[in-house]
C-alpha positions as CSV (number, residue, x, y, z in Angstrom):
1,I,18.7,-47.2,-42.8
2,L,17.1,-48.7,-39.8
3,G,20.0,-47.0,-38.1
4,T,18.9,-44.2,-38.7
5,R,15.2,-44.7,-38.7
6,L,15.5,-45.5,-35.0
7,L,18.3,-42.9,-34.5
8,V,15.7,-40.1,-36.0
9,A,12.9,-42.1,-34.0
10,E,14.8,-41.4,-30.9
11,R,15.6,-37.5,-31.2
12,T,12.0,-37.6,-31.8
13,I,10.5,-39.2,-28.8
14,R,13.5,-37.0,-27.0
15,D,12.3,-34.2,-28.3
16,S,8.8,-35.0,-27.3
17,S,9.4,-35.7,-23.6
18,R,11.5,-32.1,-23.9
19,R,8.4,-30.5,-25.2
20,A,5.8,-31.9,-22.8
21,S,7.9,-31.2,-19.8
22,E,8.7,-27.4,-20.6
23,R,4.6,-27.5,-21.6
24,Q,3.6,-28.8,-17.8
25,D,6.5,-26.6,-16.2
26,M,5.0,-23.7,-17.8
27,E,1.5,-24.3,-17.3
28,S,2.9,-24.7,-13.8
29,R,4.3,-21.1,-14.1
30,L,1.3,-19.8,-15.2
31,A,-0.7,-21.5,-12.6
32,F,1.6,-19.8,-9.9
33,A,1.1,-16.8,-11.8
34,D,-2.4,-16.8,-11.4
35,R,-2.5,-17.7,-7.9
36,M,0.1,-14.7,-7.0
37,A,-3.0,-12.5,-8.7
38,S,-5.3,-13.9,-6.7
39,V,-3.0,-13.3,-3.3
40,G,-2.7,-9.5,-4.5
41,T,-6.4,-8.6,-4.5
42,L,-7.4,-10.7,-1.1
43,A,-4.4,-8.4,0.0
44,A,-6.6,-5.6,-0.6
45,G,-9.3,-6.7,1.1
46,V,-7.1,-8.4,4.3
47,A,-6.0,-5.0,4.6
48,H,-9.0,-3.1,4.5
49,E,-10.6,-5.7,7.5
50,L,-7.5,-4.9,9.5
51,N,-7.9,-0.7,9.3
52,N,-11.0,-0.7,10.6
53,P,-9.9,-3.2,13.8
54,L,-6.8,-1.1,13.9
55,M,-8.3,2.2,14.0
56,Y,-10.8,1.5,17.3
57,V,-8.0,-0.2,19.1
58,L,-5.4,3.0,18.6
59,S,-8.1,5.4,19.0
60,N,-8.6,3.4,22.7
61,L,-5.1,3.3,23.2
62,H,-4.6,7.2,22.7
63,L,-7.7,7.7,24.5
64,T,-6.2,5.7,27.3
65,R,-3.0,7.5,27.4
66,E,-4.6,11.1,27.8
67,E,-6.4,10.3,30.9
68,L,-3.8,9.0,32.6
69,D,-2.1,12.3,31.8
70,S,-4.3,13.8,33.3
71,R,-4.1,12.0,36.5
72,G,-0.7,13.5,38.0
73,E,2.3,11.5,38.2
74,T,2.4,8.4,40.6
75,E,4.7,5.2,40.5
76,W,1.8,3.0,39.4
77,L,0.8,5.6,36.6
78,A,4.1,5.5,35.1
79,H,4.5,1.9,34.8
80,A,0.9,2.0,33.5
81,R,2.2,4.9,30.9
82,Q,4.6,2.8,29.7
83,Q,2.6,-0.2,28.8
84,L,0.2,1.9,26.7
85,D,3.6,3.1,24.8
86,E,4.2,0.3,24.0
87,A,1.2,-1.1,23.1
88,I,0.4,1.8,20.8
89,H,4.2,1.2,19.4
90,G,3.1,-2.0,18.6
91,A,-0.4,-1.3,17.0
92,V,1.5,1.6,15.0
93,R,3.7,-0.9,13.0
94,M,1.0,-3.0,12.6
95,Q,-0.6,0.1,10.6
96,N,2.4,0.8,9.1
97,I,2.8,-3.3,7.5
98,V,-0.7,-3.1,6.5
99,R,-0.3,0.3,4.9
100,D,2.5,-0.8,2.7
101,L,1.1,-4.1,2.5
102,K,-1.9,-1.7,0.6
103,T,0.8,-0.2,-2.0
104,F,1.6,-3.6,-3.2
105,S,-2.3,-4.7,-3.7
106,R,-4.1,-2.4,-6.0
107,V,-4.3,-5.1,-8.9
108,D,-6.3,-3.2,-10.9
109,D,-5.0,0.6,-10.2
110,E,-3.6,2.2,-13.1
111,Q,-3.9,6.1,-12.2
112,R,0.0,8.0,-12.6
113,G,1.2,10.4,-11.1
114,N,4.5,11.9,-9.3
115,V,5.8,9.4,-6.9
116,D,8.6,9.4,-4.5
117,V,11.5,6.8,-5.2
118,Q,12.6,6.7,-1.7
119,S,9.4,6.6,-0.4
120,V,8.4,3.7,-2.6
121,L,11.7,2.1,-1.9
122,E,11.4,2.4,2.1
123,S,7.8,0.8,1.5
124,S,8.7,-2.4,-0.7
125,I,12.0,-3.1,2.1
126,N,9.7,-3.2,4.6
127,I,7.2,-5.6,3.0
128,C,10.3,-8.0,2.1
129,W,11.7,-7.4,5.5
130,N,11.3,-10.6,6.9
131,E,12.6,-11.9,3.5
132,V,16.0,-10.3,3.3
133,R,17.3,-10.0,6.8
134,H,17.3,-13.7,7.2
135,R,19.8,-14.0,4.3
136,A,21.4,-10.6,4.2
137,I,22.5,-7.4,5.6
138,L,20.6,-4.5,3.8
139,E,22.7,-1.2,3.6
140,R,21.1,2.3,2.0
141,D,22.7,5.0,0.6
142,F,19.7,7.5,-0.6
143,G,20.5,10.2,-2.5
144,K,18.3,12.8,-3.4
145,T,16.2,12.2,-6.7
146,P,13.9,13.7,-8.5
147,P,10.0,13.3,-8.3
148,V,9.2,10.6,-11.2
149,D,5.8,10.4,-13.5
150,A,4.6,6.8,-12.8
151,N,2.4,4.2,-11.1
152,E,3.3,4.1,-7.3
153,S,2.0,0.3,-7.2
154,R,3.6,-1.0,-10.2
155,L,6.9,1.0,-9.6
156,G,6.6,-0.5,-5.8
157,Q,6.3,-4.2,-7.8
158,V,9.4,-3.5,-9.6
159,F,11.5,-2.9,-6.5
160,L,10.0,-5.6,-4.7
161,N,10.7,-8.0,-7.2
162,L,14.9,-6.4,-7.4
163,L,14.9,-7.2,-3.7
164,I,13.5,-10.4,-3.5
165,N,15.7,-12.2,-6.5
166,A,18.3,-10.6,-4.4
167,A,17.5,-12.1,-1.5
168,Q,16.7,-15.3,-2.6
169,A,19.9,-15.2,-5.1
170,M,22.6,-15.2,-1.5
171,P,24.6,-18.1,-1.0
172,D,23.4,-20.3,2.0
173,R,26.2,-18.7,4.4
174,A,26.4,-16.3,7.1
175,V,23.9,-13.7,6.6
176,S,27.0,-11.6,7.7
177,A,28.8,-12.2,4.4
178,N,26.2,-11.3,2.5
179,R,25.4,-7.8,1.5
180,I,22.5,-6.2,-0.3
181,T,22.8,-2.1,-1.7
182,V,20.1,-0.3,-2.0
183,R,21.7,3.1,-3.9
184,T,19.7,6.2,-5.4
185,Y,21.2,9.4,-6.9
186,T,20.6,11.9,-9.9
187,D,22.6,11.4,-12.9
188,E,23.7,14.1,-15.1
189,R,20.8,14.1,-17.1
190,G,18.3,14.7,-14.3
191,W,16.9,11.4,-14.3
192,A,16.4,9.4,-10.9
193,V,18.5,6.1,-10.6
194,I,18.1,3.2,-8.3
195,E,20.1,0.4,-7.9
196,V,20.2,-2.9,-6.3
197,A,23.8,-4.5,-5.7
198,Y,24.0,-7.7,-4.6
199,N,26.9,-9.8,-3.7
200,G,25.3,-13.7,-4.6
201,T,27.2,-16.2,-7.1
202,G,26.4,-13.8,-10.7
203,I,24.6,-14.8,-13.4
204,D,26.4,-16.7,-16.5
205,A,26.8,-15.3,-20.0
206,G,23.7,-17.3,-21.1
207,G,21.5,-16.1,-18.7
208,M,23.0,-12.2,-19.1
209,S,21.2,-12.8,-22.5
210,R,17.9,-14.3,-21.4
211,V,17.3,-12.6,-17.6
212,F,14.3,-10.7,-19.2
213,E,13.0,-13.2,-20.9
214,P,9.0,-14.1,-19.6
215,F,9.6,-17.7,-17.8
216,F,13.2,-17.3,-17.7
217,T,14.6,-17.9,-13.9
218,T,16.9,-20.5,-12.3
219,K,14.2,-20.8,-9.0
220,D,12.0,-23.7,-8.8
221,V,8.3,-23.1,-9.2
222,S,7.8,-22.8,-5.8
223,E,9.8,-19.4,-5.8
224,G,8.9,-17.8,-8.7
225,T,7.2,-17.3,-12.1
226,G,10.0,-16.7,-15.1
227,L,7.9,-13.9,-15.4
228,G,9.1,-11.0,-12.6
229,L,12.1,-9.2,-14.3
230,S,10.0,-9.3,-17.9
231,I,7.0,-7.4,-16.2
232,C,9.5,-5.4,-14.2
233,R,11.2,-4.0,-18.0
234,N,7.5,-3.6,-19.2
235,I,6.3,-0.9,-16.0
236,V,9.4,0.3,-16.4
237,R,9.4,1.3,-19.7
238,D,6.0,2.4,-19.5
239,A,7.2,5.0,-17.2
240,G,9.4,5.9,-20.1
241,G,12.9,4.5,-18.4
242,T,15.2,1.9,-19.0
243,I,16.4,-1.1,-16.4
244,D,19.9,-3.0,-17.0
245,V,22.1,-5.6,-15.4
246,R,25.6,-6.4,-14.9
247,S,27.2,-9.0,-13.4
248,E,30.4,-10.4,-12.5
249,L,30.6,-15.0,-11.5
250,D,31.1,-15.4,-8.0
251,R,30.7,-11.4,-7.9
252,G,27.6,-10.5,-7.6
253,T,24.8,-8.7,-9.6
254,T,24.1,-5.2,-10.2
255,F,20.3,-4.2,-11.6
256,V,20.4,-0.1,-12.8
257,V,16.5,1.5,-13.3
258,R,16.6,5.0,-14.4
259,L,13.2,7.2,-14.8
260,P,13.1,10.5,-16.1
261,E,12.3,13.2,-14.1
262,S,8.3,13.7,-14.0
263,T,6.5,16.9,-15.9
264,R,3.8,16.6,-14.1
265,A,2.6,19.6,-11.9
266,D,1.1,18.1,-8.2
267,V,-2.4,18.4,-8.1
268,A,-3.8,18.7,-4.5
269,H,-7.7,18.6,-4.2
270,T,-8.4,21.0,-2.0
271,A,-11.6,20.4,0.1
272,Q,-14.9,22.3,0.2
273,A,-14.9,23.1,3.8
274,P,-18.5,24.9,5.0
275,P,-16.5,28.0,6.7
276,T,-14.6,27.8,9.7
277,A,-16.1,28.6,13.3
278,T,-15.4,29.7,16.9
279,P,-12.7,27.2,18.3
280,G,-14.5,25.2,21.1
281,A,-17.8,26.0,19.3
282,R,-19.9,22.4,20.7
283,A,-20.9,20.7,17.2
284,C,-23.0,18.0,16.1
285,V,-21.5,15.1,14.6
286,V,-22.8,12.5,12.8
287,V,-20.5,8.8,12.2
288,I,-21.8,6.3,9.8
289,D,-19.5,3.2,10.1
290,D,-20.7,-0.2,10.1
291,E,-18.3,-1.2,12.2
292,P,-19.7,0.3,15.9
293,L,-16.3,0.0,17.7
294,V,-15.1,2.4,15.3
295,G,-18.0,4.9,15.5
296,R,-18.0,4.6,19.7
297,S,-14.0,5.1,19.6
298,I,-15.1,9.0,17.7
299,R,-17.8,9.8,20.2
300,R,-15.0,9.2,23.2
301,A,-12.8,11.2,21.2
302,L,-14.7,13.8,20.4
303,R,-16.7,14.0,24.4
304,G,-17.9,17.5,25.1
305,H,-19.7,17.2,20.9
306,D,-23.5,15.7,20.1
307,V,-22.0,12.7,18.4
308,Q,-25.0,10.2,16.4
309,I,-24.0,7.0,15.2
310,F,-25.6,5.1,12.7
311,S,-23.8,1.4,11.5
312,N,-26.8,1.6,8.9
313,G,-26.9,3.6,5.9
314,E,-31.0,3.6,5.3
315,E,-30.9,5.2,9.2
316,A,-28.3,7.6,8.2
317,I,-29.6,9.3,5.3
318,Q,-33.6,9.7,7.2
319,R,-32.2,11.1,10.5
320,L,-29.7,13.3,7.7
321,C,-32.5,15.1,5.4
322,S,-34.3,15.5,8.9
323,G,-33.6,18.8,8.9
324,E,-32.0,19.0,11.8
325,P,-28.7,21.0,11.1
326,F,-25.3,19.2,10.9
327,D,-21.6,20.1,11.5
328,V,-20.2,17.2,10.0
329,V,-20.7,13.8,9.0
330,F,-17.7,11.4,9.4
331,C,-19.2,8.5,6.5
332,D,-17.4,5.0,6.1
333,L,-16.8,4.5,2.2
334,M,-17.3,1.0,2.3
335,M,-19.7,-0.7,3.9
336,P,-22.4,-2.9,3.2
337,E,-25.6,-3.0,1.7
338,V,-25.8,0.9,1.3
339,S,-22.2,1.9,1.0
340,G,-21.0,5.8,1.9
341,M,-21.2,6.5,-2.0
342,E,-24.8,5.5,-1.8
343,V,-25.2,7.7,1.1
344,F,-23.6,11.1,-0.3
345,N,-25.2,10.7,-3.4
346,R,-28.5,10.3,-2.0
347,V,-28.2,13.4,0.4
348,S,-26.5,15.2,-2.0
349,T,-30.7,14.7,-3.8
350,Q,-32.3,15.3,-1.5
351,C,-31.0,17.8,1.1
352,P,-28.0,19.1,-1.0
353,E,-27.1,21.2,1.7
354,V,-25.7,18.9,3.9
355,A,-23.4,17.2,1.0
356,S,-20.6,19.7,1.7
357,R,-20.4,18.1,5.4
358,F,-19.3,15.1,5.0
359,V,-15.8,13.6,5.8
360,F,-14.8,10.4,3.9
361,M,-13.2,7.6,6.1
362,T,-11.8,4.4,4.6
363,G,-9.6,1.2,5.6
364,G,-9.2,0.8,2.2
365,A,-10.8,1.6,-1.1
366,F,-9.8,-1.5,-3.1
367,T,-12.7,-1.1,-5.4
368,R,-12.5,0.9,-8.6
369,Q,-16.1,1.9,-8.4
370,A,-14.2,3.8,-4.4
371,R,-11.3,5.0,-6.4
372,E,-13.2,6.8,-9.0
373,F,-15.5,8.1,-6.6
374,L,-12.5,9.5,-4.6
375,K,-10.7,11.0,-7.4
376,Q,-13.9,12.7,-8.5
377,T,-15.0,14.3,-5.0
378,P,-13.4,16.5,-3.8
379,L,-14.2,16.4,-0.3
380,V,-11.4,14.9,2.6
381,C,-11.0,11.3,3.1
382,L,-9.4,10.2,5.7
383,E,-7.6,7.2,5.9
384,K,-8.3,4.7,8.7
385,P,-6.3,4.1,11.3
386,F,-6.5,8.4,11.7
387,E,-5.0,10.6,14.5
388,L,-7.5,11.5,17.1
389,R,-6.4,15.4,15.7
390,Q,-7.0,14.9,13.0
391,I,-10.9,14.7,13.4
392,R,-10.5,17.0,16.4
393,D,-9.6,19.7,14.1
394,L,-12.1,18.9,11.5
395,V,-15.3,19.4,14.1
396,R,-13.7,22.4,15.5
397,E,-13.0,23.9,11.9
398,R,-16.5,23.1,11.1
399,A,-18.7,24.1,14.0
400,E,-21.0,26.2,14.0
401,P,-20.0,29.1,16.9
402,A,-22.0,28.6,19.7
403,A,-25.2,31.2,20.4
């Protein structure tokens, strides 16, 4: 009897110890997941803050390039142009990184629409490229796929998770020996199919039966929560699709995502622009942006037009409702104190004839209020950093004919 009691006590202690360890592991993974959610929120703000300086860096680089092009051809100018082109190339690369980062940082945006699978895949690859390129060779085999009805950010989360899992599953060997293949095609039902295959160690039978379970993972806590594939399955199911896995030990693993073709009609907002005018007419332009360098770079780009810059929303409202005619009002959406949304709403009430002249600018509408505002307004919104051609074309179209 005593021996039995001791055995029971030993099992009880062992079970309690195991449960305590599992609870501690679960708490660590939940804390890690919470930190990752916070990082996503911070990333949206960081993307916005980077887009403003990128706006005036790229603008001034392009303006300087235009100036050099007008100076003829000398050896010194040729060298200067080459240096500028390299600087522009670097800034555009930063712009693309920030754009992709914004796609994955819309933590509370649940809006769905027609999504191009290959475009989201490319953004996912760009985001995790540093994780992949030091571990494996990535190969693309992109066939034609239909648009799918999904949330772009959430779908990107699925692809990003699959790609990072593939990279982290690679054996510690020469990069050239490891392969990740991303393949897309349309199946016999007309569905978009996305395959992420990699030649890692594979998943054993026990892992295959649990691979989509919450908190199941073979990774260290610092590398993942075990929630990724479970969340991926929910996202794919929400889009009406399926996600499956097949694997062979010591051969590799393939995840297959299938998504039905969207039946949603493309809806494009048409800007309510004032009547177009004679090209080349001198325009009266207002720029409202809390970043003075953004305003000055736009003024340089619109040389030959009358450009007034305001970094304060209150001052801008007073000027806009002074009775003076304006052709275009470039207004930043996200500003402290008085936001671009408030400027527009107050102008719409006090001097509605000016409201249709607005063109919004944003380095990233990362608040729910801003996104809802943009969904409801039919007016043009430019994503920073935008091309000089875009604002020049808008001003030329909207300028009143010269007297």
